[in-house]
N, C-alpha and C positions, 0 to 999 in steps of 0.2 A: 513870541510864537516859535514853535519848533522850526528847525532849518528844513530846507528841501530834502536834505539827506535823510532825515527822519521819515518823511513820507515815501521815500523810495525803498525803505527797508522791506524785507519780506514780511508778509502779514503776520506770520507766527512770531517773529522776533519783535515786531512792533507791539503786538498784543501782549507779549511777555513783559515788555518794559512798562506798558501802561498798567498792567495788573500789579506789577511790583510797586509802581508809584502809588496806586490806590491802597495797596496793603499797608504801606508806610503812612499815608495820610490819614487812614482810619485807625491807626494804632497810636500815634503821638500827635501832639500839637504841631502846628506849622513851624513854630520856632525851634522845635526839637527834631525836625525831619532830617534824616541822614542819607546823603547820597551814597555813602558806603554800603548801607544796608540795602538800598534800592538796587545798586548794580550787582550786589552779591545775589540777591533774589532773582534778578533778571538775567544773571549769568552773562554780563557784558563787561568789557574793560572800562575803567574810569575815563580814559581818553575818548572812548566811543560816546559815552554819555554827553561829553561837552561838544561833540560834533552835532548832537541833536538839540541840546538845550543850553542856554547861557548859564544856567544854574538852577537851583531848586525852586527859586521864585518863578522862573519861566515855566517849569514843569507844573507848579501849582496853578498858575494862570491858565495853562492849557487844559488841565484836567477839569478845573472848575468851569471853564468856558464850555467844554464838551458836555458837562452835566447840565449847565444852564440851557444849552441848545436842546438837550433831550427833553427837559421839562416844558420848554416853550412849544416844541413840536407836539408833545402829547396834549398839552392844554389847548393848543390850536385845534387839533383833531376833535377834542371833546366839545369845544365851542361851536365847531361846524355842525356836529351832531345835535347840539342844543339850539341850533338856528340863531346863534349870536346872543343867546340869553345869558348874561353874566350871573343872574340870580340862580340859574340852574346849574352853573358850573361846579360849585363845591360838592354837591351830592353825586353828580356824575363822575367827577374826578376821584372822589372817595371810593366809589365802586371800582374804578379803574386801578387805583393805587393799592387797594386792600383786597386780599382774597377772601373767600367765604369763611376761611378758618382764622381770619384776623392777621394773616401774614402780609407784610408790606412788600411792595415793589422793591427789588434789590437796589436799584439806583436811589430810591427814596431812603432806604435804610442807610446807605452810605452818607447821604446828605444829613440825616439825623445824627449819625456818628460824628460828622465834621462839626456841626454846630454845638454838639455836646462837648467835644474836645476843645473847641476854640471859642468859648464864651467871650462875647465882647468884640469879636472880629466882625468887620463889615465885609461879608463875602462878596457882595456886589462890587465894592471898590477894588477888591483883589482881582476880580475878573476883568475890571476895566470896561465893562459894558455900558450901555446907555443908562442914564439916570431917570428916564421917563418911568412914571408909575406903570404904564401899560406899553409893553414892547410893540413895535410896528407889526410883527407877524400876528399878534393877537388883536390889535386894534383893527386890522384889516377885516376880521371876521366877526367883530362885534356888531350887533344890531342896535344902533343908538335910539331907534324909535321905541325901544322898551324901557328907556330911561327918562326920568323927569327932566333932565337936562341932557343935551345931545353932544356936548363938547368932550374932547378927549380927556381933559383934566378931570372932569366929573366921573367919566367912565373909569379912569385910572384909580380913583379913590374907591369906587365900588369894587373894582378888581382886588385891590389890596385888602379891603375888609372881607371880601369873599375868601381870599387866600388865608386870612387869619382864622376864619371859621373852619376851613378845611384843615389847617395845621393843628388846631385844637382837637378836632375830631380824630385825627390820626394819632396824636399823642395819647388821647383817651383810650383808643383801641389797643395801642401797644402796651398800655398798662393793664388793660382788662380785655383779653381776647373774646371772652364769652358774652360781651355786652354790645355786640355790633348793632342789633336791632334798636337798642336804646340810643346808641350813638347816631345812627342814621336819623332817628326821630329828632334828636337834638339839632342836627344840621338843618332839618326842615324848619324847626322852630326859630332858630337863629336867623335863617335866611328870610323867613316871614317878617321878623323884626326889621331886618335891613330893607326888605322890599316895601313894607307898609308902615314902618315906624311903630313905636311902642306907646305913643301918647294917645289919649282918648280923643275922639273927634272934636275938633274945635279948640283943643288945648295945645298951645304952643306951635300950631301949624303956620308956616309962612309960605305963601304962594310964590313960586319962582317963575320968572319969564323964560320960556324955552326959545 
């Protein structure tokens, strides 16, 4: 975590350092990140950087944690609007993340750049956050009565699958901006499969005790 000195910086200076960090993180892989380039862009001395962060790994953890918090807050707000319905989350989140012209939320664009540059990295482990499938802030606003099973683990798996549907739709949109209507329809189809299953009635269905 950053030192208390970092949080006492004037807002403009702190924002300049954060933007310099993001510029570097979305330009090169984590392993190639350069403190020299960051401090040059932020216009601060090297010694000042080490008053704020232990090193580049500390900066990476802070920025990724900030990004994680942003997405959790946004998804929580969407779930509240959806009255806790995880099955409604992907389509509503898609509309929130993607503009009518197919342009993505700038924070989402940064995230896509990170995973593209750092294929194979477990970003969750770098952040060091909880390993639960469903973070506390989201589980608090989920309506379990809408699920066949009401435990958190089951809800977490629904959440992960819903996020996979959302991620696929976002990538499809970034590849083809002019097909948003088709992409939205595909989200509805995929979530219907998740909600109701794809098997014919009576085929392979197993009743579960709630």
